[in-house]
N, C-alpha and C positions, 0 to 999 in steps of 0.2 A: 369387697373381701380384703382383709388385711393379709399381707404376704406372710406374716409370722404364723397365721392360723391356717394357711393353705396346706394342702397335702404335700409331702416331700417332693414328688415329681413335678408338680406345678411350681413349687417354690425354687427348685433347681432351674427349671425352664425360664422362669421370670428373671432370676439373677443372671442366667446365661445371656438372655436377650438385652438386659440392662448393660452388661459387660460388653456385649457385642456393639451396642449403640454407642457406647463411650469410646470404643476404639476404631469405629468405622471411619474411613476417609472422609474428610469434610466435616465431620461432627466435632472432632477434637484434633487440632493441629499437632503434629509431631514437632518435637524440638529439633531444630535444624543444628547441625554441627557448628556452624558459624556463630551460633548464639551462646556457646559456652567457651570458656577459656581453653580447656583441653581440646575441644573440638577444633577451634581456631588454629591451635598449635599443630594438631595432626594435619589439618588441611594444608597449612602452609609448608609443612615438611614434605607432604606428598607433592605439592606444586613445585617446589624447588627440585625434588627428586625427578619429576618429569622433565624439567627444563634441562637437567643433565643427561637424561637417558633417551630423549627423543631426538630425531634428526629432522631438521628443517631443511627444505629445498633452498638452493642458493638464492633464488629470487625472492626469499622472504626478508632479505636485508637489502637496503639501498646500496651499500658498499661494504668494503672489507672492514671499515672502522665503525660501522653502524652498531649501536648498542643492542643488547638483548632486552627487549621491552616486555615488562609484565604489567598489564593494565587491569584496573578495577572498574567495573561498571555496575551501578546500583549498590545501595547499602554501603556501609563504611566499616563494618566490624572487622574486616580482614585487612583494612588499609594500613593501619599501624604495624601489625605483626608482619605483613608482607614487606613493608617498607624497611623494617628493622632487619629482617632476615636477609634481604637482598643487598643490604649496604656492604660495599667492598667485595661483592661476589663477582667472579668472572665466569662466564659460561661459554664454553668453546673459544676461549680467549677474548671474548667480548665483555666489556663492562656492562653491568646491568643497570637498567633504569626502571623505576616504578612510576606509574602515572595513573591518575584517576580520570576516566573519560565519561562523558555524558552520553546518553542514548542518541542525542542529536549529532554526536561527533563520530559516526560510523567510519568516515574516511580515515580518521585517526586511529580508530580501533583496528582497522585492517592492517595497519603498520606495526601492530603489536604481535609478538610471538605467542603470548598467552594472554587470554582475556578471562578474568574471574568475574562471573556474573553473580552479584550479590542479590539480596532480596529486591524484588521489583514485581510489578503486575505481570501475570502470566502472558497477556497480550504483548507487553514490551519485551518480555523474554523471548517470545517466539519471533518477534520483529528483529531482535538482535541476532538470533541464530540464523535467520534467513539472510540477513545483510552480511554475515561472516562466512556463510556456506561457500565453499570452493576457494577460500583464501587460506594461506598457510598460517592459520591462527588456531592454536589449541584453546578450546572453550571448556571451562571447568565450572562447576557449581554444586551446591548441595540443595538445589531446588528439586522438589518431589517430581519424579519421572523425567528428569533432565535428559538423560541419555536416550530414553525412549522416544523423545520428541525432537531429537536433532542435536542435542548437545554431544560432546565428545566424551567427557569424564564427569561422572556423577559421584559425589560423596554421600553416603547415606549411613545413618546409625542403625546398625543391625544388632540390636539387643546387647548394647555395650561394646560392640566391635564396629570398626569402620568397614563398610562395604564399599568397594570401588567398582562402579559399573562403567564399562567402556563401550562406545559405539564405534566399532572397527570400521563400519562403512563410512562414517563421517571423517574419521582419521585418514582413511584412504582418499576421500575426495580432496582433502586439504593437503595431500602428499606429505603427510607426516609419518615418518617411519619409526617403528619401535621394535626392539628386540623381543624375542619370545619370552625372555624371563620377565620383562616388564609387563608383557600382556597377561602373564600368569597371576600378576597381583590382583587383577580385577576379573569381573565376570562380564562376558560379552552379552550385549542386549540385541535382541533380534528385531 
């Protein structure tokens, strides 16, 4: 049967099912924010905003002169924009450093204040989250369901707007403190 010759209700149902199959998770991958120039800029702005508005415990730094470290693990699309934005910045009086770390360098990643997790295999992402759990390291990503699977802050494209999902439980485990105004930026994930 040709869809053009089908009765209107069947034609509507067929089109609806086709549209549903094209938008179903896993069938068609959504464009991640880090894949577009505007998305990268928005993510970098938020990451810097979080750096200024969260409080890290004293033990997050080796000493008074230790830098504020922002690290990137996986993917490289945010590397240059982050590095450029952090140049000559001071956060809580500390100079900032940007560093790219490998999945095999978890001990180094635990010394970062923020770890941005770029595109990587889901198993590697989960491995990184487990390795950083309970350490005072803010984990951020635009990976799908990042906050629901143990990440702290997830960036998502919500129909042309950026949705920020926060996992308050993981933030508390890491002893990262944020004001209520910062928490209102995002939506808590249960």
